[in-house]
C-alpha positions as CSV (number, residue, x, y, z in Angstrom):
1,M,41.7,34.0,9.7
2,D,41.7,32.7,13.3
3,E,38.7,31.2,15.2
4,L,38.1,34.4,17.2
5,E,37.7,36.5,14.0
6,L,35.3,33.9,12.5
7,L,33.2,34.1,15.7
8,K,33.2,37.9,15.4
9,K,31.9,37.8,11.9
10,D,29.3,35.2,12.9
11,W,28.1,37.5,15.7
12,N,27.8,40.4,13.2
13,K,25.9,38.3,10.7
14,K,23.4,36.9,13.2
15,G,23.1,39.9,15.3
16,N,19.5,40.6,14.2
17,N,18.4,37.2,15.5
18,Y,19.4,38.0,19.1
19,P,17.1,39.9,21.6
20,K,17.5,43.7,21.5
21,L,20.2,43.9,24.1
22,S,23.3,46.1,23.9
23,Y,26.8,44.9,24.1
24,D,27.1,46.3,27.7
25,E,23.9,44.6,28.8
26,I,24.9,41.2,27.4
27,Y,28.4,41.6,29.0
28,K,27.0,42.5,32.4
29,M,24.7,39.5,32.3
30,I,27.7,37.2,31.6
31,L,29.8,39.0,34.1
32,K,27.2,38.5,36.8
33,K,26.8,34.8,36.0
34,S,30.6,34.3,36.0
35,S,31.1,36.2,39.2
36,S,28.4,34.0,40.9
37,I,30.0,30.8,39.7
38,V,33.5,31.8,40.9
39,K,32.0,32.8,44.2
40,W,30.4,29.4,44.6
41,I,33.7,27.7,43.7
42,F,35.3,29.6,46.6
43,I,32.5,28.8,49.0
44,I,32.4,25.1,48.1
45,S,36.2,24.8,48.6
46,L,35.8,26.2,52.1
47,L,32.9,23.9,52.8
48,E,34.9,20.9,51.6
49,F,37.8,21.9,53.9
50,A,35.4,22.3,56.8
51,F,33.8,18.9,56.0
52,W,37.2,17.1,56.1
53,G,38.1,19.0,59.2
54,I,35.0,17.7,61.0
55,I,35.7,14.2,59.8
56,S,39.3,14.4,61.1
57,F,38.1,15.7,64.5
58,A,35.4,13.0,64.8
59,L,38.0,10.2,64.1
60,K,40.8,11.6,66.2
61,D,39.9,9.4,69.1
62,S,39.3,6.2,67.1
63,D,41.4,3.1,67.9
64,S,43.3,3.3,64.6
65,M,44.2,7.0,65.0
66,Q,45.3,6.4,68.6
67,K,47.5,3.5,67.5
68,F,49.0,5.6,64.7
69,K,49.7,8.4,67.2
70,S,51.6,5.8,69.4
71,Y,54.2,5.5,66.7
72,N,55.5,8.9,67.6
73,V,56.1,10.0,64.0
74,E,55.2,13.7,64.5
75,N,58.4,14.7,62.8
76,I,56.9,13.3,59.6
77,I,53.2,13.9,60.1
78,I,53.4,17.5,61.3
79,P,55.5,18.9,58.4
80,L,53.3,17.0,55.9
81,T,50.2,18.4,57.5
82,I,51.6,22.0,57.6
83,V,52.6,21.8,54.0
84,G,49.1,20.6,53.1
85,Y,47.5,23.5,55.0
86,I,49.8,26.1,53.4
87,I,49.0,24.9,49.9
88,L,45.3,24.7,50.6
89,A,45.4,28.3,52.1
90,Y,47.1,29.4,48.8
91,F,44.3,27.9,46.8
92,F,41.6,29.5,48.9
93,Y,43.4,32.8,48.4
94,R,43.5,32.2,44.7
95,F,39.8,31.3,44.5
96,F,38.9,34.5,46.5
97,M,41.1,36.7,44.4
98,N,39.6,35.2,41.2
99,Y,36.2,36.1,42.5
100,K,37.3,39.6,43.5
101,T,39.0,40.2,40.1
102,I,36.1,38.9,38.0
103,S,33.6,41.0,40.1
104,V,35.3,44.3,39.0
105,T,36.3,43.3,35.5
106,D,35.2,45.9,32.9
107,S,36.5,44.3,29.7
108,A,35.2,41.2,27.9
109,R,38.7,40.2,26.9
110,V,40.0,40.5,30.5
111,L,37.0,38.6,31.8
112,M,37.8,35.8,29.3
113,E,41.4,35.7,30.6
114,N,40.1,35.6,34.2
115,I,37.7,32.7,33.4
116,L,40.7,30.8,31.9
117,K,42.7,31.5,35.1
118,T,39.9,30.3,37.3
119,R,39.6,27.1,35.3
120,R,43.4,26.5,35.6
121,T,43.2,27.1,39.4
122,V,40.4,24.6,39.8
123,K,42.3,22.0,37.9
124,Q,45.4,22.6,39.9
125,Y,43.4,22.4,43.2
126,V,41.9,19.1,42.2
127,A,45.2,17.7,41.1
128,F,46.9,18.8,44.4
129,N,44.2,17.1,46.5
130,L,44.5,13.8,44.6
131,I,48.3,13.9,44.7
132,Y,48.3,14.7,48.4
133,L,45.9,11.9,49.1
134,V,48.2,9.4,47.3
135,L,51.3,10.8,48.9
136,S,49.8,10.7,52.4
137,T,48.7,7.1,51.9
138,I,52.2,6.0,50.8
139,V,53.8,7.8,53.8
140,A,51.3,6.1,56.2
141,L,52.0,2.7,54.6
142,F,55.8,3.2,55.1
143,I,55.2,4.2,58.7
144,E,53.0,1.1,59.3
145,F,55.8,-1.2,57.9
146,D,58.3,0.5,60.1
147,K,56.4,0.9,63.4
148,N,53.5,-1.6,63.4
149,T,54.8,-4.6,65.4
150,E,52.0,-6.9,64.1
151,L,52.9,-6.0,60.5
152,I,56.6,-6.4,61.2
153,N,56.0,-9.9,62.6
154,K,54.0,-10.8,59.5
155,V,56.9,-9.6,57.3
156,E,59.3,-11.7,59.3
157,V,57.1,-14.8,59.0
158,A,56.7,-14.3,55.3
159,A,60.5,-13.9,55.0
160,A,61.1,-17.1,56.9
161,N,58.7,-18.9,54.5
162,G,60.4,-17.4,51.5
163,E,57.2,-15.5,50.6
164,T,58.5,-11.9,51.1
165,F,57.9,-10.9,47.5
166,L,54.4,-12.4,47.6
167,F,53.5,-10.7,50.9
168,Y,54.7,-7.2,49.7
169,G,53.0,-7.9,46.3
170,K,49.6,-8.4,48.0
171,I,50.0,-5.3,50.1
172,I,50.9,-3.2,47.1
173,I,48.0,-4.6,45.0
174,V,45.4,-4.1,47.8
175,T,46.7,-0.6,48.5
176,A,46.7,0.3,44.8
177,L,43.1,-1.0,44.3
178,M,41.9,1.0,47.4
179,L,43.6,4.1,46.1
180,I,42.1,3.6,42.6
181,V,38.6,3.3,44.2
182,I,39.1,6.3,46.5
183,V,40.6,8.5,43.7
184,A,37.7,7.5,41.4
185,V,35.2,8.5,44.1
186,F,37.0,11.9,44.6
187,L,37.1,12.5,40.8
188,L,33.4,11.8,40.6
189,F,32.8,14.3,43.4
190,Y,35.0,16.9,41.9
191,W,33.3,16.4,38.5
192,L,29.8,16.7,40.0
193,I,30.7,19.8,41.9
194,Y,33.6,21.7,40.3
195,G,33.3,20.1,36.9
196,L,29.7,21.4,36.4
197,L,30.7,24.9,37.6
198,I,33.6,24.9,35.2
199,K,31.3,23.8,32.4
200,R,29.1,26.8,33.1
201,L,32.2,29.0,33.1
202,N,33.2,27.6,29.7
203,K,29.8,28.4,28.4
204,N,30.2,32.0,29.5
205,Y,33.6,32.1,27.9
206,K,32.2,31.0,24.6
207,E,29.5,33.6,24.8
208,L,32.1,36.2,25.5
209,K,34.0,35.2,22.4
210,K,30.9,35.9,20.4
211,I,30.4,39.4,21.6
212,E,34.1,40.4,21.7
213,V,34.0,42.5,18.6
């Protein structure tokens, strides 16, 4: 007998211990909670996008950004940015559709499937953001090595002193440590925001498994 059947039997055995609510009433309560959670996932993702958009706009005139723009690497940056926006738009669409789908669900089993889909979408969204962050950092580092005259001069000096391997090793280690710290901060943020929402969705999923008889 599988786990779902055991949960069904457990629900039947302990049914008298629950408040006098019908199946439909319990289902509607779980549906309302799940719909609200998915709506907040969609809203928070938009707020997150707006936040980073504001940060980017505020820093666009900084010395470091102006220097990076002087490298004239739009042929790399623009496609990378467009791809990022397209994928983000796809996730926003998925979050919105998950909310719309869950809001009109009329079956506990279908609602369970939609909760699982939402959970997968959130995990994919978080993974994309972290991968895109690492990829963008690596691309920016290659551009700096190719276009930054100060950095190029330092490479040439290191090569003349026979310290090329040591120089690149230091750059790689420092960059890796910075990425680890940044990724850890992002993971903490995603865990505090999306992780807690997903935890509540998982709780609803377990409750649905109990009433799916």
